[in-house]
N, C-alpha and C positions, 0 to 999 in steps of 0.2 A: 052710289056705285058699289056693286058687289066686289069685294077685295079677296074673294076666295081664290086659292091657288089653282093652277091648271093641273099640275101633277098632284094626285092625292096620296099615292103610295107607290113604292117600287119593290120588286122582288128579284132576288138573284138566285137562280137554281144552282145547286152544288151536289156533288156526288156523295159526300159524307158530311152531315151537319157537324159532327164532332171535330173533324179535321178542319172544316171551314171556319168554325168559331175560333179554333186555335190560331189559324192563319190570320184572320181579320183582326183579332185582338192584338196580335203581335205587330201586324203591319200598320195598323191605324191607332195603336195605343188605346184601344177600347176595352171594356169589361163586359162584353156580351155574355149571356148565359143562354142555354137552350130552354125554351118554354115548351112544356109538353101538355099544357092544359087544354089545347084545342084538338082538332081532328088530325093534325100532323105536327111533328116537332118543328119549331122555328126559332130563330135568334133575331131579335129586333135590334136594328141599328141604334147607335148612340143618339139620343134626342127623343127617342120613342115617339109618343104621340104629340109632343109639343112642337114638332117641326114637320115639314114634309119629310117623311122617313121611309123606312122599308125594312125588309128582313131577308134572311137567308132561309132557304128551305131545300129539302132533298128533292131533286127533280132532274131534268135533262138539261145540262149546260149547253149553251150555244156552241156549235162547232165552228172552228175556223175564224173566231173573232166576230161572228155574226150576232144578230140580236140588238136590242136597244142598248144605249150607252147611259149608264148611271154615272154622274159626276159626284164624287164625295168631297166635301169641303174638309181640308186638313187644317189643323190648328197650329201647325208649325210652318217653318219655311218649307217650300216645296222640295228643296234638295234634301232636307232631313226626312221628309215623308218618303221620298224615293229610296233613300238608304234603308229605312225600316221595311218598306215593301219588299225590296230585294233580299234583305237578310231573312225575312220570314218565308221566302220561297217564291215570290212573285217575280214578274219580269216587267220592265218598263220598255215600251216599244216605240217611243219617239222622244225627241228632244222637247224641252219646254216650249209651249206655245203661249205667246203673250197676247192678251186681248184687253180692251179698255178696263174691264173690271177685275183683272187679275191674271194668273197664269195657270196652265194645266199641262199634264202629260197623260197620255194613254198608257195603261198598264194592264197586264193580264194576271188573273189569280191562278192558283194551281189547277183549277178545273178548266182554264181556257177562256173564262168570261173576261171581256174587255171592259174596263172602267176608266173613268177620268179621275185623276187626283187633282183637286182644284185648290189653289191658294188665292184668297181674296186680296185685292190690292189694298195697301195701307191707306 
């Protein structure tokens, strides 16, 4: 049986790659840098090509919370991730939702993109 993942890559459009890298690094405790080796600057998520990943790029952010939802796995307790997200300038837009495999919240970045912050169940 082919165990290839369904989602191959994700992209989050942002208005300024520099501002977005600063925000996501602070909010998620990452160390992304901007890669300018390709046709457009981008910043690859933590995990790079070893996981189903993605990147930030300068583009048109979804307006009004629309567009696909990317859920980012956090390495800390969800409450700690929420505090970092808000301190960095993002907003959390719902209470934690518990599902069999963990918990998540929906949150918006400074460009208005809506993402899920996901904590795996121990």
